[in-house]
N, CA, C, O and CB atoms as a CASP TS submission, in Angstrom:
PFRMAT TS
TARGET T0000
AUTHOR 0000-0000-0000
METHOD Language model
MODEL 1
PARENT N/A
ATOM      1  N   MET     1     -72.765 -79.866 171.732  1.00  0.00           N
ATOM      2  CA  MET     1     -72.049 -79.722 170.481  1.00  0.00           C
ATOM      3  C   MET     1     -71.299 -78.393 170.505  1.00  0.00           C
ATOM      4  O   MET     1     -71.803 -77.400 171.030  1.00  0.00           O
ATOM      5  CB  MET     1     -73.019 -79.801 169.267  1.00  0.00           C
ATOM      6  N   SER     2     -70.134 -78.377 169.955  1.00  0.00           N
ATOM      7  CA  SER     2     -69.304 -77.185 169.916  1.00  0.00           C
ATOM      8  C   SER     2     -69.953 -76.087 169.089  1.00  0.00           C
ATOM      9  O   SER     2     -70.644 -76.363 168.109  1.00  0.00           O
ATOM     10  CB  SER     2     -67.932 -77.517 169.360  1.00  0.00           C
ATOM     11  N   ALA     3     -69.729 -74.852 169.485  1.00  0.00           N
ATOM     12  CA  ALA     3     -70.274 -73.711 168.741  1.00  0.00           C
ATOM     13  C   ALA     3     -69.631 -73.588 167.365  1.00  0.00           C
ATOM     14  O   ALA     3     -70.197 -72.969 166.465  1.00  0.00           O
ATOM     15  CB  ALA     3     -70.070 -72.414 169.529  1.00  0.00           C
ATOM     16  N   HIS     4     -68.461 -74.171 167.205  1.00  0.00           N
ATOM     17  CA  HIS     4     -67.743 -74.077 165.931  1.00  0.00           C
ATOM     18  C   HIS     4     -67.779 -75.386 165.151  1.00  0.00           C
ATOM     19  O   HIS     4     -66.972 -75.588 164.244  1.00  0.00           O
ATOM     20  CB  HIS     4     -66.300 -73.669 166.174  1.00  0.00           C
ATOM     21  N   HIS     5     -68.700 -76.270 165.493  1.00  0.00           N
ATOM     22  CA  HIS     5     -68.788 -77.579 164.854  1.00  0.00           C
ATOM     23  C   HIS     5     -69.011 -77.436 163.349  1.00  0.00           C
ATOM     24  O   HIS     5     -70.010 -76.858 162.922  1.00  0.00           O
ATOM     25  CB  HIS     5     -69.919 -78.406 165.481  1.00  0.00           C
ATOM     26  N   GLY     6     -68.096 -77.953 162.555  1.00  0.00           N
ATOM     27  CA  GLY     6     -68.241 -77.940 161.103  1.00  0.00           C
ATOM     28  C   GLY     6     -67.753 -76.684 160.421  1.00  0.00           C
ATOM     29  O   GLY     6     -67.778 -76.604 159.193  1.00  0.00           O
ATOM     30  N   ASN     7     -67.310 -75.702 161.182  1.00  0.00           N
ATOM     31  CA  ASN     7     -66.838 -74.450 160.581  1.00  0.00           C
ATOM     32  C   ASN     7     -65.343 -74.517 160.312  1.00  0.00           C
ATOM     33  O   ASN     7     -64.560 -73.782 160.914  1.00  0.00           O
ATOM     34  CB  ASN     7     -67.160 -73.254 161.494  1.00  0.00           C
ATOM     35  N   THR     8     -64.955 -75.401 159.405  1.00  0.00           N
ATOM     36  CA  THR     8     -63.552 -75.539 159.031  1.00  0.00           C
ATOM     37  C   THR     8     -63.436 -75.400 157.522  1.00  0.00           C
ATOM     38  O   THR     8     -64.411 -75.616 156.801  1.00  0.00           O
ATOM     39  CB  THR     8     -62.970 -76.901 159.512  1.00  0.00           C
ATOM     40  N   PRO     9     -62.253 -75.042 157.038  1.00  0.00           N
ATOM     41  CA  PRO     9     -62.077 -74.959 155.580  1.00  0.00           C
ATOM     42  C   PRO     9     -62.395 -76.277 154.875  1.00  0.00           C
ATOM     43  O   PRO     9     -62.950 -76.273 153.776  1.00  0.00           O
ATOM     44  CB  PRO     9     -60.651 -74.543 155.253  1.00  0.00           C
ATOM     45  N   ALA    10     -62.051 -77.394 155.494  1.00  0.00           N
ATOM     46  CA  ALA    10     -62.331 -78.695 154.877  1.00  0.00           C
ATOM     47  C   ALA    10     -63.829 -78.919 154.740  1.00  0.00           C
ATOM     48  O   ALA    10     -64.295 -79.379 153.698  1.00  0.00           O
ATOM     49  CB  ALA    10     -61.703 -79.830 155.699  1.00  0.00           C
ATOM     50  N   ALA    11     -64.584 -78.600 155.780  1.00  0.00           N
ATOM     51  CA  ALA    11     -66.032 -78.807 155.747  1.00  0.00           C
ATOM     52  C   ALA    11     -66.697 -77.889 154.725  1.00  0.00           C
ATOM     53  O   ALA    11     -67.538 -78.335 153.944  1.00  0.00           O
ATOM     54  CB  ALA    11     -66.635 -78.571 157.135  1.00  0.00           C
ATOM     55  N   TRP    12     -66.326 -76.620 154.728  1.00  0.00           N
ATOM     56  CA  TRP    12     -66.948 -75.681 153.788  1.00  0.00           C
ATOM     57  C   TRP    12     -66.620 -76.033 152.347  1.00  0.00           C
ATOM     58  O   TRP    12     -67.486 -75.937 151.477  1.00  0.00           O
ATOM     59  CB  TRP    12     -66.497 -74.256 154.086  1.00  0.00           C
ATOM     60  N   THR    13     -65.397 -76.434 152.081  1.00  0.00           N
ATOM     61  CA  THR    13     -65.020 -76.814 150.718  1.00  0.00           C
ATOM     62  C   THR    13     -65.819 -78.030 150.263  1.00  0.00           C
ATOM     63  O   THR    13     -66.306 -78.070 149.133  1.00  0.00           O
ATOM     64  CB  THR    13     -63.510 -77.107 150.633  1.00  0.00           C
ATOM     65  N   ALA    14     -65.953 -79.013 151.137  1.00  0.00           N
ATOM     66  CA  ALA    14     -66.718 -80.212 150.790  1.00  0.00           C
ATOM     67  C   ALA    14     -68.185 -79.885 150.544  1.00  0.00           C
ATOM     68  O   ALA    14     -68.790 -80.429 149.620  1.00  0.00           O
ATOM     69  CB  ALA    14     -66.598 -81.258 151.897  1.00  0.00           C
ATOM     70  N   VAL    15     -68.762 -79.013 151.347  1.00  0.00           N
ATOM     71  CA  VAL    15     -70.172 -78.651 151.178  1.00  0.00           C
ATOM     72  C   VAL    15     -70.387 -77.912 149.865  1.00  0.00           C
ATOM     73  O   VAL    15     -71.343 -78.195 149.144  1.00  0.00           O
ATOM     74  CB  VAL    15     -70.653 -77.787 152.353  1.00  0.00           C
ATOM     75  N   VAL    16     -69.511 -76.971 149.549  1.00  0.00           N
ATOM     76  CA  VAL    16     -69.652 -76.215 148.295  1.00  0.00           C
ATOM     77  C   VAL    16     -69.511 -77.146 147.095  1.00  0.00           C
ATOM     78  O   VAL    16     -70.283 -77.045 146.141  1.00  0.00           O
ATOM     79  CB  VAL    16     -68.599 -75.080 148.217  1.00  0.00           C
ATOM     80  N   LEU    17     -68.542 -78.045 147.132  1.00  0.00           N
ATOM     81  CA  LEU    17     -68.372 -78.991 146.028  1.00  0.00           C
ATOM     82  C   LEU    17     -69.568 -79.934 145.906  1.00  0.00           C
ATOM     83  O   LEU    17     -70.006 -80.238 144.796  1.00  0.00           O
ATOM     84  CB  LEU    17     -67.089 -79.799 146.219  1.00  0.00           C
ATOM     85  N   ALA    18     -70.093 -80.394 147.031  1.00  0.00           N
ATOM     86  CA  ALA    18     -71.256 -81.287 146.988  1.00  0.00           C
ATOM     87  C   ALA    18     -72.473 -80.565 146.415  1.00  0.00           C
ATOM     88  O   ALA    18     -73.206 -81.139 145.610  1.00  0.00           O
ATOM     89  CB  ALA    18     -71.576 -81.828 148.396  1.00  0.00           C
ATOM     90  N   LEU    19     -72.696 -79.318 146.817  1.00  0.00           N
ATOM     91  CA  LEU    19     -73.812 -78.544 146.261  1.00  0.00           C
ATOM     92  C   LEU    19     -73.647 -78.340 144.763  1.00  0.00           C
ATOM     93  O   LEU    19     -74.615 -78.429 144.008  1.00  0.00           O
ATOM     94  CB  LEU    19     -73.926 -77.187 146.963  1.00  0.00           C
ATOM     95  N   LEU    20     -72.426 -78.067 144.338  1.00  0.00           N
ATOM     96  CA  LEU    20     -72.155 -77.921 142.908  1.00  0.00           C
ATOM     97  C   LEU    20     -72.451 -79.227 142.179  1.00  0.00           C
ATOM     98  O   LEU    20     -73.055 -79.218 141.106  1.00  0.00           O
ATOM     99  CB  LEU    20     -70.691 -77.495 142.672  1.00  0.00           C
ATOM    100  N   GLY    21     -72.029 -80.347 142.757  1.00  0.00           N
ATOM    101  CA  GLY    21     -72.278 -81.647 142.141  1.00  0.00           C
ATOM    102  C   GLY    21     -73.757 -81.964 142.024  1.00  0.00           C
ATOM    103  O   GLY    21     -74.207 -82.456 140.989  1.00  0.00           O
ATOM    104  N   PHE    22     -74.520 -81.685 143.080  1.00  0.00           N
ATOM    105  CA  PHE    22     -75.964 -81.925 143.024  1.00  0.00           C
ATOM    106  C   PHE    22     -76.629 -81.019 141.995  1.00  0.00           C
ATOM    107  O   PHE    22     -77.569 -81.435 141.318  1.00  0.00           O
ATOM    108  CB  PHE    22     -76.598 -81.707 144.404  1.00  0.00           C
ATOM    109  N   THR    23     -76.148 -79.787 141.873  1.00  0.00           N
ATOM    110  CA  THR    23     -76.712 -78.868 140.880  1.00  0.00           C
ATOM    111  C   THR    23     -76.427 -79.355 139.468  1.00  0.00           C
ATOM    112  O   THR    23     -77.324 -79.379 138.626  1.00  0.00           O
ATOM    113  CB  THR    23     -76.149 -77.452 141.072  1.00  0.00           C
ATOM    114  N   VAL    24     -75.193 -79.740 139.204  1.00  0.00           N
ATOM    115  CA  VAL    24     -74.831 -80.247 137.876  1.00  0.00           C
ATOM    116  C   VAL    24     -75.627 -81.511 137.557  1.00  0.00           C
ATOM    117  O   VAL    24     -76.139 -81.658 136.447  1.00  0.00           O
ATOM    118  CB  VAL    24     -73.310 -80.535 137.797  1.00  0.00           C
ATOM    119  N   GLY    25     -75.732 -82.416 138.517  1.00  0.00           N
ATOM    120  CA  GLY    25     -76.498 -83.641 138.303  1.00  0.00           C
ATOM    121  C   GLY    25     -77.968 -83.361 138.048  1.00  0.00           C
ATOM    122  O   GLY    25     -78.587 -84.004 137.201  1.00  0.00           O
ATOM    123  N   GLY    26     -78.528 -82.407 138.774  1.00  0.00           N
ATOM    124  CA  GLY    26     -79.924 -82.041 138.571  1.00  0.00           C
ATOM    125  C   GLY    26     -80.175 -81.441 137.206  1.00  0.00           C
ATOM    126  O   GLY    26     -81.193 -81.726 136.575  1.00  0.00           O
ATOM    127  N   VAL    27     -79.254 -80.610 136.745  1.00  0.00           N
ATOM    128  CA  VAL    27     -79.383 -80.032 135.401  1.00  0.00           C
ATOM    129  C   VAL    27     -79.319 -81.137 134.355  1.00  0.00           C
ATOM    130  O   VAL    27     -80.074 -81.120 133.383  1.00  0.00           O
ATOM    131  CB  VAL    27     -78.273 -78.979 135.142  1.00  0.00           C
ATOM    132  N   GLY    28     -78.429 -82.088 134.551  1.00  0.00           N
ATOM    133  CA  GLY    28     -78.331 -83.211 133.617  1.00  0.00           C
ATOM    134  C   GLY    28     -79.617 -84.013 133.532  1.00  0.00           C
ATOM    135  O   GLY    28     -79.975 -84.507 132.463  1.00  0.00           O
ATOM    136  N   LEU    29     -80.315 -84.146 134.659  1.00  0.00           N
ATOM    137  CA  LEU    29     -81.573 -84.894 134.658  1.00  0.00           C
ATOM    138  C   LEU    29     -82.713 -84.109 134.015  1.00  0.00           C
ATOM    139  O   LEU    29     -83.658 -84.701 133.494  1.00  0.00           O
ATOM    140  CB  LEU    29     -81.952 -85.272 136.077  1.00  0.00           C
ATOM    141  N   MET    30     -82.629 -82.785 134.048  1.00  0.00           N
ATOM    142  CA  MET    30     -83.713 -81.970 133.492  1.00  0.00           C
ATOM    143  C   MET    30     -83.595 -81.749 131.989  1.00  0.00           C
ATOM    144  O   MET    30     -84.566 -81.345 131.349  1.00  0.00           O
ATOM    145  CB  MET    30     -83.752 -80.640 134.184  1.00  0.00           C
ATOM    146  N   LEU    31     -82.432 -82.004 131.423  1.00  0.00           N
ATOM    147  CA  LEU    31     -82.269 -81.808 129.985  1.00  0.00           C
ATOM    148  C   LEU    31     -83.103 -82.828 129.216  1.00  0.00           C
ATOM    149  O   LEU    31     -83.342 -83.937 129.695  1.00  0.00           O
ATOM    150  CB  LEU    31     -80.782 -81.916 129.585  1.00  0.00           C
ATOM    151  N   ASP    32     -83.539 -82.443 128.030  1.00  0.00           N
ATOM    152  CA  ASP    32     -84.378 -83.338 127.216  1.00  0.00           C
ATOM    153  C   ASP    32     -83.665 -83.647 125.922  1.00  0.00           C
ATOM    154  O   ASP    32     -83.452 -82.700 125.166  1.00  0.00           O
ATOM    155  CB  ASP    32     -85.769 -82.708 126.931  1.00  0.00           C
ATOM    156  N   PRO    33     -83.278 -84.835 125.581  1.00  0.00           N
ATOM    157  CA  PRO    33     -83.395 -86.033 126.422  1.00  0.00           C
ATOM    158  C   PRO    33     -82.405 -85.970 127.585  1.00  0.00           C
ATOM    159  O   PRO    33     -81.467 -85.173 127.580  1.00  0.00           O
ATOM    160  CB  PRO    33     -83.153 -87.311 125.583  1.00  0.00           C
ATOM    161  N   VAL    34     -82.631 -86.811 128.561  1.00  0.00           N
ATOM    162  CA  VAL    34     -81.800 -86.803 129.764  1.00  0.00           C
ATOM    163  C   VAL    34     -80.342 -87.025 129.378  1.00  0.00           C
ATOM    164  O   VAL    34     -80.009 -87.971 128.663  1.00  0.00           O
ATOM    165  CB  VAL    34     -82.269 -87.888 130.772  1.00  0.00           C
ATOM    166  N   SER    35     -79.486 -86.139 129.861  1.00  0.00           N
ATOM    167  CA  SER    35     -78.063 -86.252 129.566  1.00  0.00           C
ATOM    168  C   SER    35     -77.375 -86.983 130.718  1.00  0.00           C
ATOM    169  O   SER    35     -77.028 -86.384 131.736  1.00  0.00           O
ATOM    170  CB  SER    35     -77.425 -84.848 129.338  1.00  0.00           C
ATOM    171  N   TYR    36     -77.188 -88.283 130.534  1.00  0.00           N
ATOM    172  CA  TYR    36     -76.564 -89.069 131.589  1.00  0.00           C
ATOM    173  C   TYR    36     -75.099 -88.701 131.777  1.00  0.00           C
ATOM    174  O   TYR    36     -74.550 -88.892 132.862  1.00  0.00           O
ATOM    175  CB  TYR    36     -76.691 -90.548 131.283  1.00  0.00           C
ATOM    176  N   VAL    37     -74.463 -88.181 130.747  1.00  0.00           N
ATOM    177  CA  VAL    37     -73.060 -87.770 130.884  1.00  0.00           C
ATOM    178  C   VAL    37     -72.957 -86.639 131.901  1.00  0.00           C
ATOM    179  O   VAL    37     -72.119 -86.685 132.801  1.00  0.00           O
ATOM    180  CB  VAL    37     -72.471 -87.326 129.512  1.00  0.00           C
ATOM    181  N   ILE    38     -73.811 -85.622 131.758  1.00  0.00           N
ATOM    182  CA  ILE    38     -73.781 -84.496 132.693  1.00  0.00           C
ATOM    183  C   ILE    38     -74.192 -84.960 134.091  1.00  0.00           C
ATOM    184  O   ILE    38     -73.621 -84.520 135.088  1.00  0.00           O
ATOM    185  CB  ILE    38     -74.712 -83.357 132.207  1.00  0.00           C
ATOM    186  N   PHE    39     -75.178 -85.846 134.159  1.00  0.00           N
ATOM    187  CA  PHE    39     -75.598 -86.384 135.457  1.00  0.00           C
ATOM    188  C   PHE    39     -74.433 -87.075 136.158  1.00  0.00           C
ATOM    189  O   PHE    39     -74.195 -86.840 137.342  1.00  0.00           O
ATOM    190  CB  PHE    39     -76.769 -87.370 135.282  1.00  0.00           C
ATOM    191  N   TYR    40     -73.708 -87.923 135.435  1.00  0.00           N
ATOM    192  CA  TYR    40     -72.604 -88.647 136.060  1.00  0.00           C
ATOM    193  C   TYR    40     -71.405 -87.750 136.352  1.00  0.00           C
ATOM    194  O   TYR    40     -70.613 -88.064 137.240  1.00  0.00           O
ATOM    195  CB  TYR    40     -72.175 -89.792 135.174  1.00  0.00           C
ATOM    196  N   VAL    41     -71.252 -86.654 135.635  1.00  0.00           N
ATOM    197  CA  VAL    41     -70.242 -85.655 136.007  1.00  0.00           C
ATOM    198  C   VAL    41     -70.601 -85.081 137.379  1.00  0.00           C
ATOM    199  O   VAL    41     -69.731 -84.904 138.232  1.00  0.00           O
ATOM    200  CB  VAL    41     -70.148 -84.513 134.931  1.00  0.00           C
ATOM    201  N   GLY    42     -71.886 -84.793 137.581  1.00  0.00           N
ATOM    202  CA  GLY    42     -72.340 -84.314 138.886  1.00  0.00           C
ATOM    203  C   GLY    42     -72.095 -85.327 139.987  1.00  0.00           C
ATOM    204  O   GLY    42     -71.663 -84.966 141.082  1.00  0.00           O
ATOM    205  N   VAL    43     -72.367 -86.593 139.705  1.00  0.00           N
ATOM    206  CA  VAL    43     -72.102 -87.653 140.687  1.00  0.00           C
ATOM    207  C   VAL    43     -70.610 -87.698 141.015  1.00  0.00           C
ATOM    208  O   VAL    43     -70.230 -87.863 142.175  1.00  0.00           O
ATOM    209  CB  VAL    43     -72.581 -89.033 140.153  1.00  0.00           C
ATOM    210  N   GLY    44     -69.773 -87.554 140.000  1.00  0.00           N
ATOM    211  CA  GLY    44     -68.328 -87.545 140.223  1.00  0.00           C
ATOM    212  C   GLY    44     -67.879 -86.380 141.091  1.00  0.00           C
ATOM    213  O   GLY    44     -66.980 -86.528 141.919  1.00  0.00           O
ATOM    214  N   ILE    45     -68.501 -85.225 140.905  1.00  0.00           N
ATOM    215  CA  ILE    45     -68.160 -84.059 141.723  1.00  0.00           C
ATOM    216  C   ILE    45     -68.540 -84.305 143.181  1.00  0.00           C
ATOM    217  O   ILE    45     -67.795 -83.930 144.086  1.00  0.00           O
ATOM    218  CB  ILE    45     -68.869 -82.794 141.190  1.00  0.00           C
ATOM    219  N   VAL    46     -69.690 -84.930 143.411  1.00  0.00           N
ATOM    220  CA  VAL    46     -70.113 -85.232 144.784  1.00  0.00           C
ATOM    221  C   VAL    46     -69.138 -86.213 145.433  1.00  0.00           C
ATOM    222  O   VAL    46     -68.769 -86.041 146.595  1.00  0.00           O
ATOM    223  CB  VAL    46     -71.550 -85.813 144.799  1.00  0.00           C
ATOM    224  N   VAL    47     -68.726 -87.226 144.703  1.00  0.00           N
ATOM    225  CA  VAL    47     -67.749 -88.185 145.241  1.00  0.00           C
ATOM    226  C   VAL    47     -66.420 -87.483 145.517  1.00  0.00           C
ATOM    227  O   VAL    47     -65.780 -87.735 146.538  1.00  0.00           O
ATOM    228  CB  VAL    47     -67.537 -89.368 144.255  1.00  0.00           C
ATOM    229  N   ALA    48     -66.010 -86.603 144.606  1.00  0.00           N
ATOM    230  CA  ALA    48     -64.768 -85.853 144.796  1.00  0.00           C
ATOM    231  C   ALA    48     -64.844 -84.967 146.035  1.00  0.00           C
ATOM    232  O   ALA    48     -63.832 -84.752 146.701  1.00  0.00           O
ATOM    233  CB  ALA    48     -64.465 -85.002 143.560  1.00  0.00           C
ATOM    234  N   ALA    49     -66.023 -84.453 146.350  1.00  0.00           N
ATOM    235  CA  ALA    49     -66.182 -83.624 147.550  1.00  0.00           C
ATOM    236  C   ALA    49     -65.817 -84.416 148.801  1.00  0.00           C
ATOM    237  O   ALA    49     -65.162 -83.893 149.703  1.00  0.00           O
ATOM    238  CB  ALA    49     -67.628 -83.096 147.658  1.00  0.00           C
ATOM    239  N   GLY    50     -66.235 -85.662 148.852  1.00  0.00           N
ATOM    240  CA  GLY    50     -65.879 -86.501 149.993  1.00  0.00           C
ATOM    241  C   GLY    50     -64.389 -86.761 150.080  1.00  0.00           C
ATOM    242  O   GLY    50     -63.806 -86.740 151.164  1.00  0.00           O
ATOM    243  N   VAL    51     -63.781 -87.005 148.940  1.00  0.00           N
ATOM    244  CA  VAL    51     -62.332 -87.248 148.900  1.00  0.00           C
ATOM    245  C   VAL    51     -61.575 -85.989 149.309  1.00  0.00           C
ATOM    246  O   VAL    51     -60.621 -86.057 150.084  1.00  0.00           O
ATOM    247  CB  VAL    51     -61.890 -87.704 147.485  1.00  0.00           C
ATOM    248  N   VAL    52     -62.001 -84.841 148.787  1.00  0.00           N
ATOM    249  CA  VAL    52     -61.354 -83.568 149.127  1.00  0.00           C
ATOM    250  C   VAL    52     -61.464 -83.305 150.625  1.00  0.00           C
ATOM    251  O   VAL    52     -60.509 -82.841 151.248  1.00  0.00           O
ATOM    252  CB  VAL    52     -61.985 -82.400 148.329  1.00  0.00           C
ATOM    253  N   PHE    53     -62.625 -83.600 151.202  1.00  0.00           N
ATOM    254  CA  PHE    53     -62.781 -83.399 152.645  1.00  0.00           C
ATOM    255  C   PHE    53     -61.787 -84.244 153.433  1.00  0.00           C
ATOM    256  O   PHE    53     -61.125 -83.741 154.340  1.00  0.00           O
ATOM    257  CB  PHE    53     -64.209 -83.736 153.079  1.00  0.00           C
ATOM    258  N   VAL    54     -61.681 -85.516 153.091  1.00  0.00           N
ATOM    259  CA  VAL    54     -60.779 -86.411 153.823  1.00  0.00           C
ATOM    260  C   VAL    54     -59.334 -85.943 153.683  1.00  0.00           C
ATOM    261  O   VAL    54     -58.592 -85.928 154.665  1.00  0.00           O
ATOM    262  CB  VAL    54     -60.920 -87.862 153.316  1.00  0.00           C
ATOM    263  N   VAL    55     -58.932 -85.564 152.479  1.00  0.00           N
ATOM    264  CA  VAL    55     -57.554 -85.107 152.252  1.00  0.00           C
ATOM    265  C   VAL    55     -57.281 -83.825 153.030  1.00  0.00           C
ATOM    266  O   VAL    55     -56.258 -83.712 153.706  1.00  0.00           O
ATOM    267  CB  VAL    55     -57.296 -84.880 150.747  1.00  0.00           C
ATOM    268  N   MET    56     -58.198 -82.855 152.935  1.00  0.00           N
ATOM    269  CA  MET    56     -57.992 -81.592 153.650  1.00  0.00           C
ATOM    270  C   MET    56     -57.998 -81.804 155.163  1.00  0.00           C
ATOM    271  O   MET    56     -57.247 -81.146 155.882  1.00  0.00           O
ATOM    272  CB  MET    56     -59.075 -80.577 153.259  1.00  0.00           C
ATOM    273  N   ASP    57     -58.830 -82.708 155.645  1.00  0.00           N
ATOM    274  CA  ASP    57     -58.872 -82.996 157.076  1.00  0.00           C
ATOM    275  C   ASP    57     -57.555 -83.596 157.543  1.00  0.00           C
ATOM    276  O   ASP    57     -57.050 -83.239 158.607  1.00  0.00           O
ATOM    277  CB  ASP    57     -60.031 -83.946 157.400  1.00  0.00           C
ATOM    278  N   ARG    58     -57.004 -84.494 156.763  1.00  0.00           N
ATOM    279  CA  ARG    58     -55.725 -85.119 157.136  1.00  0.00           C
ATOM    280  C   ARG    58     -54.552 -84.155 157.007  1.00  0.00           C
ATOM    281  O   ARG    58     -53.511 -84.353 157.634  1.00  0.00           O
ATOM    282  CB  ARG    58     -55.470 -86.346 156.270  1.00  0.00           C
ATOM    283  N   LEU    59     -54.718 -83.107 156.192  1.00  0.00           N
ATOM    284  CA  LEU    59     -53.681 -82.080 156.086  1.00  0.00           C
ATOM    285  C   LEU    59     -53.788 -81.049 157.210  1.00  0.00           C
ATOM    286  O   LEU    59     -52.992 -80.112 157.273  1.00  0.00           O
ATOM    287  CB  LEU    59     -53.772 -81.380 154.731  1.00  0.00           C
ATOM    288  N   GLY    60     -54.759 -81.222 158.086  1.00  0.00           N
ATOM    289  CA  GLY    60     -54.891 -80.331 159.230  1.00  0.00           C
ATOM    290  C   GLY    60     -55.860 -79.186 159.034  1.00  0.00           C
ATOM    291  O   GLY    60     -55.949 -78.307 159.891  1.00  0.00           O
ATOM    292  N   MET    61     -56.586 -79.172 157.933  1.00  0.00           N
ATOM    293  CA  MET    61     -57.526 -78.087 157.681  1.00  0.00           C
ATOM    294  C   MET    61     -58.912 -78.385 158.237  1.00  0.00           C
ATOM    295  O   MET    61     -59.850 -77.617 158.018  1.00  0.00           O
ATOM    296  CB  MET    61     -57.618 -77.818 156.198  1.00  0.00           C
ATOM    297  N   GLY    62     -59.044 -79.484 158.946  1.00  0.00           N
ATOM    298  CA  GLY    62     -60.319 -79.836 159.534  1.00  0.00           C
ATOM    299  C   GLY    62     -60.350 -79.601 161.033  1.00  0.00           C
ATOM    300  O   GLY    62     -61.325 -79.942 161.702  1.00  0.00           O
ATOM    301  N   ASP    63     -59.280 -79.018 161.561  1.00  0.00           N
ATOM    302  CA  ASP    63     -59.186 -78.732 162.992  1.00  0.00           C
ATOM    303  C   ASP    63     -59.452 -77.256 163.235  1.00  0.00           C
ATOM    304  O   ASP    63     -59.300 -76.416 162.348  1.00  0.00           O
ATOM    305  CB  ASP    63     -57.799 -79.131 163.548  1.00  0.00           C
ATOM    306  N   HIS    64     -59.857 -76.968 164.472  1.00  0.00           N
ATOM    307  CA  HIS    64     -60.123 -75.564 164.814  1.00  0.00           C
ATOM    308  C   HIS    64     -58.860 -74.908 165.281  1.00  0.00           C
ATOM    309  O   HIS    64     -58.868 -73.724 165.617  1.00  0.00           O
ATOM    310  CB  HIS    64     -61.208 -75.446 165.890  1.00  0.00           C
TER
END
């Protein structure tokens, strides 16, 4: 495996967005009563992270 595997702007942006989405979703699940709106906002952020990665990769930001 390459020493620089995954160290691209596209990968880092997707990881940060996915972590943010999981955090938002987790907070939504911990609220009493459970806030499904906040949970699904988190799910949307995680899905957006995948889309952002694909777009940035196709724009050339996923290459070394």
